[in-house]
C-alpha positions as CSV (number, residue, x, y, z in Angstrom):
1,M,20.9,-21.5,-5.1
2,S,19.4,-19.0,-2.7
3,E,18.1,-21.1,-0.2
4,R,21.9,-23.0,-0.2
5,C,23.9,-20.0,0.0
6,G,21.8,-18.2,3.0
7,S,20.6,-15.4,0.7
8,L,16.9,-14.8,2.4
9,P,16.5,-12.0,-0.2
10,G,17.1,-14.6,-3.1
11,E,14.9,-16.8,-1.7
12,A,12.3,-14.5,-0.6
13,Y,12.0,-12.9,-4.0
14,A,11.9,-16.9,-5.6
15,R,9.6,-18.1,-3.5
16,V,7.0,-15.1,-4.1
17,Y,7.5,-15.4,-8.0
18,L,6.8,-19.3,-7.9
19,A,3.7,-18.5,-5.9
20,W,2.9,-16.4,-8.4
21,A,3.6,-18.6,-11.5
22,M,1.5,-22.0,-9.8
23,Y,-1.4,-19.4,-10.1
24,D,-1.0,-18.5,-13.3
25,L,-0.9,-22.6,-13.8
26,G,-4.2,-22.7,-12.2
27,D,-2.4,-24.7,-9.2
28,L,-4.1,-22.6,-6.6
29,D,-3.6,-24.8,-4.1
30,E,0.3,-24.8,-4.3
31,A,-0.2,-21.0,-4.9
32,R,-1.4,-20.6,-1.8
33,R,1.0,-22.6,0.1
34,R,3.9,-20.6,-1.4
35,A,2.7,-17.3,-1.3
36,K,2.5,-18.0,2.5
37,H,6.1,-19.3,2.9
38,A,7.1,-16.5,1.1
39,E,5.0,-14.1,3.0
40,D,6.9,-15.3,5.7
41,L,10.2,-14.3,4.1
42,V,9.5,-11.5,3.1
43,R,8.2,-10.7,6.6
44,R,11.3,-11.4,8.4
45,L,13.1,-8.3,5.1
46,G,11.5,-5.7,7.1
47,P,8.3,-3.7,6.1
48,G,9.9,-1.4,3.8
49,H,11.7,-4.2,1.9
50,R,10.2,-4.0,-1.8
51,L,8.9,-7.6,-1.7
52,Q,6.1,-6.3,0.4
53,F,4.7,-4.5,-2.9
54,S,4.6,-7.7,-4.6
55,V,3.4,-10.0,-1.5
56,R,0.6,-7.8,-1.1
57,F,0.1,-8.0,-5.3
58,F,-0.3,-11.3,-5.1
59,R,-2.9,-11.4,-2.5
60,Q,-4.7,-8.2,-4.2
61,R,-5.2,-10.6,-7.5
62,Q,-6.0,-13.7,-5.7
63,L,-9.1,-11.8,-4.3
64,Q,-9.7,-10.3,-7.2
65,S,-9.8,-13.0,-9.4
66,E,-11.6,-15.5,-6.5
67,E,-14.2,-12.9,-6.8
68,R,-14.3,-12.6,-2.7
69,W,-14.8,-8.8,-2.9
70,S,-15.8,-7.7,1.0
71,E,-11.8,-9.3,1.6
72,L,-10.7,-7.2,-1.4
73,A,-12.4,-3.9,0.0
74,A,-10.8,-4.6,3.7
75,F,-7.6,-5.7,2.2
76,R,-7.7,-2.1,-0.1
77,M,-8.7,-0.3,2.8
78,E,-5.8,-1.8,4.9
79,T,-3.1,-0.5,2.4
80,A,-4.4,2.3,1.8
81,R,-4.0,3.3,6.0
82,D,-0.4,2.9,5.1
83,P,1.3,5.8,7.0
84,A,4.2,5.5,4.8
85,L,1.9,5.3,1.3
86,P,2.2,8.5,-0.7
87,P,-1.2,10.6,-0.7
88,W,-1.7,9.8,-4.3
89,M,-1.4,5.8,-4.1
90,A,-3.8,6.3,-1.1
91,V,-6.0,7.9,-3.4
92,L,-6.0,4.9,-5.8
93,H,-6.3,2.4,-2.9
94,L,-9.5,3.6,-1.4
95,S,-10.7,4.0,-5.2
96,L,-10.6,0.5,-5.5
97,A,-11.7,-0.4,-1.8
98,A,-14.9,1.3,-3.3
99,R,-14.9,-0.6,-6.3
100,A,-14.6,-3.4,-4.0
101,Y,-17.2,-2.8,-1.7
102,A,-19.9,-2.1,-5.0
103,E,-19.0,-5.5,-6.3
104,A,-19.8,-7.1,-2.8
105,E,-22.9,-5.4,-3.4
106,D,-22.4,-3.3,0.1
107,R,-23.5,0.4,-1.2
108,R,-23.5,1.9,1.9
109,H,-19.8,1.5,2.3
110,A,-19.1,2.0,-1.7
111,R,-21.4,5.5,-1.2
112,D,-19.6,6.7,1.4
113,L,-16.6,6.3,0.2
114,V,-17.0,8.1,-3.4
115,A,-17.7,10.1,-1.6
116,V,-14.7,10.8,0.8
117,L,-12.5,10.0,-2.5
118,V,-14.6,13.2,-4.2
119,S,-13.9,15.0,-1.2
120,A,-10.0,14.3,-1.8
121,F,-10.3,14.8,-5.8
122,A,-11.1,18.7,-4.9
123,R,-7.9,19.4,-2.7
124,L,-5.3,17.7,-5.2
125,D,-3.9,19.4,-7.6
126,P,-5.0,18.0,-10.7
127,R,-2.0,16.9,-11.9
128,T,-1.4,14.6,-9.0
129,L,-0.3,11.1,-10.1
130,N,-3.0,7.9,-10.5
131,Q,-6.0,10.5,-10.0
132,N,-7.2,9.4,-13.3
133,G,-7.0,5.7,-12.6
134,A,-8.9,6.4,-9.1
135,V,-11.5,7.7,-10.8
136,A,-11.8,5.2,-13.5
137,N,-12.3,2.9,-10.8
């Protein structure tokens, strides 16, 4: 209906969640095809649109479930570098990148990143959001 009515946000929303559905149903090729189409639509909505997060989260889930650890680490590092990201979210993405490096058996990058994280934790207020999640990773 969104496509017929010319609603780009509506169509992008539907495409993102259809990709999720196909992935959950195990149709990985169709999920990838739909995710690519969704990414193209969401890109047209601009960098601040909320669906950007959904597209990125889908990509993260896909990489993790397919155990593509090196790609996941690079993806998380890229996400953490987003200047619009609050520090408490950057810390969480960095911790997830460290875990992905460890899963990829890239011990040097994992250790280097953990050192950066420990230093960051020392400077953050202990009540900062996501510290517990970052430490748990």
